[in-house]
C-alpha positions in Angstrom: -43.0 33.6 17.4 -40.1 35.8 16.2 -37.6 33.6 18.1 -39.0 30.5 16.5 -38.8 32.1 13.0 -35.2 33.1 13.7 -34.4 29.6 14.8 -35.9 28.2 11.6 -34.0 30.7 9.5 -30.7 29.8 11.3 -31.4 26.0 10.9 -32.1 26.5 7.2 -28.9 28.5 6.8 -26.9 25.8 8.6 -28.4 23.1 6.4 -27.8 25.0 3.2 -24.1 25.6 4.2 -23.7 21.9 5.0 -25.3 20.9 1.7 -22.9 23.2 -0.1 -19.8 21.9 1.7 -19.0 19.0 -0.6 -19.0 21.1 -3.7 -16.9 23.8 -2.0 -14.6 21.2 -0.7 -14.2 19.6 -4.1 -13.5 23.0 -5.7 -11.0 23.9 -3.1 -9.3 20.5 -3.4 -8.8 20.9 -7.1 -7.6 24.5 -6.7 -5.1 23.4 -4.1 -3.8 20.6 -6.2 -3.4 22.7 -9.3 -1.7 25.4 -7.3 1.0 23.0 -6.0 1.6 20.9 -9.1 4.4 23.0 -10.5 6.2 22.8 -7.2 5.7 19.1 -7.0 6.9 18.5 -10.5 10.0 20.6 -9.8 10.6 18.5 -6.7 10.3 15.3 -8.8 12.5 16.5 -11.6 15.1 17.9 -9.2 15.2 14.7 -7.1 15.6 12.6 -10.3 18.4 14.8 -11.5 20.2 15.0 -8.2 20.0 11.2 -7.5 20.1 10.0 -11.1 16.8 8.2 -10.7 15.9 6.4 -14.0 12.1 6.6 -13.8 9.1 7.7 -11.7 5.4 7.3 -12.1 3.0 9.5 -10.1 -0.8 9.7 -9.6 -2.9 12.0 -7.4 -6.5 11.0 -6.9 -9.7 11.6 -5.0 -12.7 9.3 -4.8 -14.1 10.5 -8.1 -11.2 12.1 -10.0 -7.7 11.5 -11.2 -6.2 14.9 -10.8 -2.8 14.0 -12.1 -1.1 10.9 -13.6 2.3 11.1 -15.3 5.4 9.1 -16.0 8.9 10.6 -15.8 12.2 9.3 -17.2 12.9 5.9 -18.7 12.2 2.3 -18.0 15.9 1.4 -18.3 19.0 3.5 -18.2 20.7 3.4 -21.6 17.4 3.0 -23.4 14.9 5.6 -24.6 11.6 3.9 -23.7 9.7 6.3 -21.5 7.8 5.5 -18.3 4.1 5.6 -19.1 1.0 5.4 -16.8 0.6 1.8 -18.0 4.2 0.7 -17.2 4.3 -2.2 -14.8 6.4 -2.0 -11.7 7.2 -4.5 -9.0 5.1 -2.8 -6.3 6.8 -4.8 -3.5 5.1 -4.3 -0.1 2.3 -2.3 -1.7 1.2 -5.8 -2.2 0.2 -5.9 1.5 -2.7 -3.4 1.3 -3.7 -5.1 -2.0 -4.0 -8.5 -0.3 -5.6 -7.0 2.9 -8.2 -5.7 0.6 -8.7 -9.1 -1.0 -9.3 -10.4 2.5 -11.9 -7.7 3.0 -13.6 -8.7 -0.2 -13.8 -12.3 1.0 -15.1 -11.1 4.4 -17.9 -9.2 2.7 -18.7 -12.3 0.7 -19.1 -14.3 3.9 -16.1 -16.5 3.1 -14.0 -15.5 6.1 -13.6 -13.0 8.9 -10.5 -11.2 10.1 -11.3 -12.5 13.5 -11.3 -16.1 12.4 -8.7 -18.5 13.6 -6.0 -19.4 11.1 -6.5 -23.0 12.0 -10.0 -22.8 10.5 -8.4 -22.6 7.0 -5.0 -24.1 7.6 -5.6 -26.8 10.2 -2.0 -28.0 10.3 -0.5 -24.5 10.8 0.3 -23.8 14.5 2.8 -21.7 16.4 5.0 -23.0 19.2 3.9 -22.3 22.7 0.8 -20.7 21.4 -1.6 -20.0 24.3 -4.0 -17.8 22.4 -5.5 -18.6 19.0 -3.6 -17.2 16.0 -6.1 -15.2 14.0 -6.1 -13.8 10.5 -6.0 -10.3 12.0 -2.7 -11.1 13.7 -1.0 -12.1 10.5 -2.3 -9.1 8.5 -1.2 -6.7 11.2 2.3 -8.2 11.7 1.4 -9.0 15.3 1.8 -12.8 15.4 4.7 -12.5 17.9 7.0 -14.5 15.7 10.5 -12.9 15.4 11.6 -12.2 11.8 15.4 -12.9 12.2 16.8 -14.8 9.3 13.6 -15.1 7.3 14.4 -12.3 4.8 17.7 -14.0 3.9 15.9 -17.3 3.3 13.4 -15.7 1.0 16.1 -13.8 -0.8 18.1 -17.0 -1.3 15.1 -18.9 -2.7 14.8 -21.4 0.2 11.8 -23.7 -0.6 8.6 -22.1 0.5 7.5 -25.1 2.5 10.7 -25.0 4.4 10.2 -21.4 5.4 6.6 -22.1 6.4 7.8 -25.0 8.5 10.4 -22.9 10.2 7.7 -20.3 11.1 6.0 -22.9 13.1 9.1 -24.0 14.9 10.3 -20.5 15.9 9.5 -19.6 19.4 7.3 -16.5 19.6 8.5 -13.5 21.7 4.9 -12.3 22.4 1.4 -13.5 22.3 -0.6 -12.8 19.2 -1.9 -9.2 18.9 0.5 -7.8 21.5 3.6 -6.7 19.6 4.4 -5.4 16.1 7.1 -7.4 14.2 7.2 -6.7 10.5 7.3 -10.2 8.9 7.2 -10.9 5.2 7.3 -14.7 5.5 4.4 -14.8 8.0 2.4 -12.3 5.8 2.9 -14.7 2.9 0.8 -17.3 4.7 -2.2 -15.1 3.8 -1.9 -16.4 0.2 -2.8 -19.9 1.5 -5.8 -18.5 3.4 -7.0 -16.6 0.4 -6.8 -19.8 -1.7 -8.7 -21.9 0.9 -11.4 -19.3 1.6 -12.0 -18.4 -2.0 -11.8 -21.9 -3.4 -9.7 -20.6 -6.3 -6.0 -20.5 -7.2 -4.4 -17.3 -5.8 -3.9 -15.5 -9.1 -7.4 -16.2 -10.3 -8.9 -15.1 -7.0 -7.2 -11.7 -7.2 -7.9 -11.3 -10.9 -11.6 -12.2 -10.7 -12.5 -10.7 -7.3 -10.3 -7.7 -7.0 -8.3 -6.6 -10.0 -11.0 -6.7 -12.7 -13.8 -5.3 -10.6 -11.6 -2.3 -9.6 -10.3 -1.7 -13.2 -6.8 -2.7 -12.4 -6.3 -3.9 -16.0 -2.6 -4.8 -16.0 -2.1 -5.9 -12.4 -0.8 -9.4 -12.0 1.3 -11.6 -9.8 4.5 -13.6 -10.4 7.7 -13.1 -12.3 6.5 -14.8 -15.5 3.6 -12.4 -15.8 6.0 -9.4 -15.4 8.5 -10.7 -17.8 5.8 -11.3 -20.4 4.5 -7.7 -20.1 5.5 -5.5 -23.1 5.5 -2.3 -20.9 7.6 -2.8 -17.7 10.1 -0.9 -15.7 13.5 -2.4 -15.0 15.2 -2.4 -11.5 18.2 -0.2 -10.8 20.7 -0.2 -8.0 23.6 2.1 -7.0 27.0 1.1 -8.3 30.2 1.6 -6.3 30.1 5.3 -7.2 26.5 5.6 -6.0 25.2 6.0 -9.5 22.2 3.9 -10.6 22.8 1.1 -13.0 20.4 -1.7 -14.2 20.3 -4.6 -11.8 21.4 -7.9 -13.1 18.0 -9.3 -12.7 14.6 -8.8 -11.1 14.3 -9.6 -7.4 12.2 -12.8 -7.5 12.4 -14.4 -4.1 9.2 -12.7 -2.9 7.1 -14.2 -5.6 7.1 -17.3 -3.4 5.3 -15.0 -0.8 3.1 -13.1 -3.1 0.8 -11.7 -0.5 3.8 -9.9 1.0 5.5 -8.6 -2.1 4.5 -10.4 -5.3 2.1 -8.1 -7.1 3.0 -6.2 -10.2 1.0 -3.1 -11.2 1.1 0.2 -13.0 0.3 3.7 -11.7 -3.0 3.4 -13.5 -3.8 0.2 -11.6 -2.8 1.7 -8.2 -4.7 4.9 -8.7 -7.9 2.9 -9.3 -7.1 0.8 -6.2 -6.5 3.9 -4.0 -9.7 5.6 -5.1 -11.8 2.9 -3.4 -10.2 3.8 -0.1 -11.0 7.5 -0.7 -14.7 6.7 -1.0 -15.3 5.6 -4.6 -18.4 3.3 -4.7 -17.6 -0.4 -5.0 -19.8 -3.4 -5.2 -17.1 -5.8 -4.0 -16.1 -4.3 -0.7 -18.0 -2.3 2.0 -17.0 0.9 3.6 -17.2 -0.9 7.0 -14.6 -3.5 6.0 -12.3 -0.8 4.5 -12.5 1.1 7.7 -11.6 -2.0 9.7 -8.6 -2.6 7.4 -7.2 0.9 7.9 -8.0 1.3 11.7 -5.0 1.2 14.0 -4.5 -2.3 15.4 -1.0 -2.4 16.9 1.5 0.3 17.8 4.4 0.6 15.5 7.0 2.5 17.4 9.7 2.3 14.7 7.9 3.5 11.6 10.5 3.8 8.9 9.1 7.0 7.5 9.7 9.0 10.7 13.4 9.2 9.8 12.6 11.3 6.7 11.1 14.4 8.3 11.7 16.8 11.1 11.7 15.2 14.5 8.3 15.3 16.2 6.3 16.0 13.0 5.2 12.4 12.7 3.4 10.9 15.7 0.8 8.1 16.5 2.4 5.5 14.2 0.3 2.3 14.0 -0.2 -0.7 11.8 -3.7 -1.8 10.8 -4.5 -4.6 8.4 -1.9 -4.2 5.6 -1.9 -0.4 6.1 0.1 1.9 8.3 -1.2 5.1 9.8 0.4 8.2 11.3 -0.3 11.8 12.3 1.6 14.2 10.1 1.4 17.3 12.1 -2.3 17.3 13.1 -3.5 15.4 9.9 -4.0 11.6 9.7 -2.3 9.9 6.8 -2.8 6.2 5.9 0.0 4.8 3.9 2.4 2.0 3.0 5.8 1.8 1.4 7.3 -0.8 -0.8 10.8 -2.0 -1.4 12.4 -4.7 -3.5 15.9 -4.6 -4.9 15.7 -2.0 -7.6 12.3 -0.5 -6.8 10.9 1.9 -4.1 7.2 2.8 -3.9 4.8 4.8 -1.8 1.0 4.9 -1.5 -0.8 7.1 1.0 -3.9 9.3 1.5 -5.7 11.8 3.7 -9.0 10.1 4.6 -12.0 11.5 2.7 -9.7 13.8 0.8 -6.8 13.0 -1.6 -4.1 10.4 -2.1 -0.9 9.9 -4.0 0.9 6.9 -5.4 4.6 7.0 -6.4 6.4 4.2 -8.1 10.2 4.3 -8.9 12.6 1.9 -10.5 15.4 3.0 -8.1 16.6 1.4 -4.9 16.5 4.3 -2.4 13.8 6.2 -0.5 13.0 8.8 -3.2 9.3 7.8 -3.4 8.5 8.5 0.2 10.4 11.8 0.2 8.4 13.0 -2.9 5.2 11.9 -1.2 5.9 13.8 2.0 6.7 16.9 -0.1 3.2 16.5 -1.7 1.5 16.3 1.7 3.4 19.3 2.9 2.5 21.4 -0.1 -1.1 20.2 -0.2 -1.8 20.8 3.5 -0.2 24.2 3.4 -2.2 25.1 0.3 
């Protein structure tokens, strides 16, 4: 009887500890973030000063709280307008997780499945020597097998979209779908057509009604015209011959023809609201199951760009899921994506069930990812 009583007491103690863990974890999380914020701000300010970065916007969030959101610097060198949390940026390839999430929303609506054949929505789209069906999951994971040589130049030179789509189908694949990671903006852009077909709506309307508005992404939009009409926007900056940042002559606009790959504009407020859903914030538009599917490793990415920015061996297990990359940073898993268009560099990443960070910059080099890695280093050590 004594043993049974002791077992009951032990079980009760374990349950009470488990019940208390979320509150303790939340308090510890906030304490750690508050502890490292001065160091992180010093890193941001020092990086901006050393590199001459015009502007930076940063947000740190969990599922239920925005711990930090702030703008640094100016929208345009030579002007006094400050970066604010509402300032629009070209988020470049952060558009990929945004559009992968749109596909997840459509999946939960029963409009499509990641495992569906592309031909179901685009009957005329077919790759050369295709032995296996090309599926949505292959496009969204950059594993179609189509090489990317020459396509970036065509997009940058404003080649007609239909010509690029036609060339995709004429290019001989170097691997069967799902077997090899080849980062491919032109192929990723085909997802826009699938979203239109599956949703039954124009692309911009589908994103606004089914993703941006429900998530509270109030200023998010697509296209150059929407960006130019925005009263609060950052301007792109590129290094001159001396390596100093100067305003670019114009916004990079070629990728607005492939909006699923790089055509979304958003503020740090928009992206913090977006990231919170992945950290566990309740949403009626997309299920935890679909979000887990989107972020799960799908194809090995042996040449993750971010590995060059830290000590050798610190980053391992680099994979690409559906519009998201993943890696082990030490012994911690981080899910992330970077974004680059001429004049802008961005980063968004998070520790699952913990915290995440978004960094938007109107400068052309890899400052955003370096600041983000410093955040993860400080936070994990704290």
